[in-house]
C-alpha positions, 0 to 999 in steps of 0.5 A, a space after each residue: 045556668 049563669 052566662 054571661 056574652 064578650 066583646 072579643 077586642 083588641 088583638 084578636 087571636 088571644 080568644 084562640 087559647 082561651 076558649 073554641 071557636 064556633 060559627 065564624 063569618 065576619 065575626 068568629 064566635 068562642 065558647 067555653 064553661 067556667 066552672 057553672 058559668 057559659 062563656 061566650 066570646 063575639 071577636 070580630 076578626 074582618 077588624 081593622 078592614 071592617 069597623 061593621 065586625 068592631 061594632 057587631 062584637 061590643 053591641 053583642 057582648 055583655 061586657 068586653 074583653 080588651 087584649 091590649 099587644 100594641 099600641 096603635 089607632 085600631 086599637 084606638 077605634 076598638 076603644 071609641 067603639 066599644 065606649 059608643 056602645 057605653 060598656 062598662 062592665 069586662 077585663 082589660 088584659 095588657 100584653 108585651 110590657 103596655 103599662 097599664 099608664 100608657 093606655 090610661 089616656 085612651 080610657 079618660 072620659 069613657 065608659 071604659 076607664 073605670 075596668 080593671 086592669 091586669 098584667 097576667 094575661 094566663 089563659 087559666 087566670 082569665 077565664 077565672 075572672 071572666 066567669 065572675 062577669 056573668 050577666 045579671 037576670 034582666 027583666 023584662 019581654 025576652 029579646 033575641 037579635 039574631 047574627 046567623 040563621 040557616 036551614 038544618 035538613 029534618 030540623 028546619 029553620 034555625 036561627 042564633 043569637 045571644 039573649 039580650 034580656 028575659 027569658 025565651 021559652 020553649 013553646 014560645 011564639 014571637 014577632 020577627 021585628 022589623 017584619 009583621 011576621 010570628 015564628 014558633 020556638 020549637 027547641 032551643 039549644 045551649 052549647 049545643 045542650 039541648 034545653 027548656 029556656 035560655 037567660 040572659 047571657 046565653 047564645 042559643 041555637 032556636 029551632 023555629 015554626 011556622 017561619 022560612 028562611 027567608 022571612 029572616 035576615 041579621 039584625 033581625 030581633 026574635 021578641 014577644 008581638 009589639 013587645 018592640 017598636 019599628 020605624 020603617 025604611 023612610 022615616 024619620 027618627 029622631 035621636 038624643 046624640 053624643 059626637 065623640 070629640 074624636 069625630 072631627 068632622 062632625 055630623 053635616 045635615 044630610 050626611 049619610 051615616 050608620 045607625 047601629 043598633 044589635 046586629 042591625 047596620 042602618 043607612 040613614 041621612 042625618 038633617 041636622 049639623 052637630 060639632 065635634 064633642 057635643 051633645 044635641 038632638 038629632 033626626 035621622 033619614 033611615 034607608 032601612 027598617 029599624 027595630 028597636 024600644 024606646 030610650 035603646 042607645 045606637 053606635 052611629 059609623 060613618 063608612 066615608 071616613 078612612 081616618 074615624 069611622 066611630 063617629 059617636 052615639 046615640 039615644 032612641 027617642 
């Protein structure tokens, strides 16, 4: 069944009128079905207090729902985060008489610049437009970043996550990155329905065998053995880095930043300078392990800069 996952940012209340709320932590997950398309939305409802939920939302989504209720700094940070994540599919909804020419300067030069814009915010209209964003199949070994996990009596350990690529099947054996542990998929649910397999864009609940609760954490990634690389804590990795011109301090050698990939939020120390608006290779020393595939895109964040927390993005060599 076709599916799409969206990072729903901007007006964080808008999703309530579109869908049913599911799991809640520092993000809220909403789901609905439009025709034959399963839709999941990640709402960073703890933003702007915390930047983590915003990064999780734009990294989790295969597309973007940006609802603009007013022009303010929080909107600017949301747009920078989505652009750093490389979001280029989705929909922009304008409310409260905000006009396209008002938001255009914020989108110029970013991956969001080509997104369709509408002022028709009726739920039925928007649900239909979202369904048109169903994610095309993404070939390759299945990859499922874990967003939540818990133990269910009589079932065992259950993880929730979005299928970022490939297909997961019942009885698959998967490695729990960045660890060396493996587990077997006992059963799969999509939107609370038991299925034999799940595809790119699905938000899945996986009941697992041969794994304990303490062996899992948010940000861990389920994928076939050998399909991902792991940079251990203390490792230095080189990122082809681009600093947004809005992060005025630029990257400073020995400064502490966060490398954000999927639901991984990894502290790292820069080993070189890179000025605002510039591109270059910067080496970072990781404080925790990072699971990735070569060429993956990461978002760079600075938690200490209250004015602008989005640093830019990088690609892992």
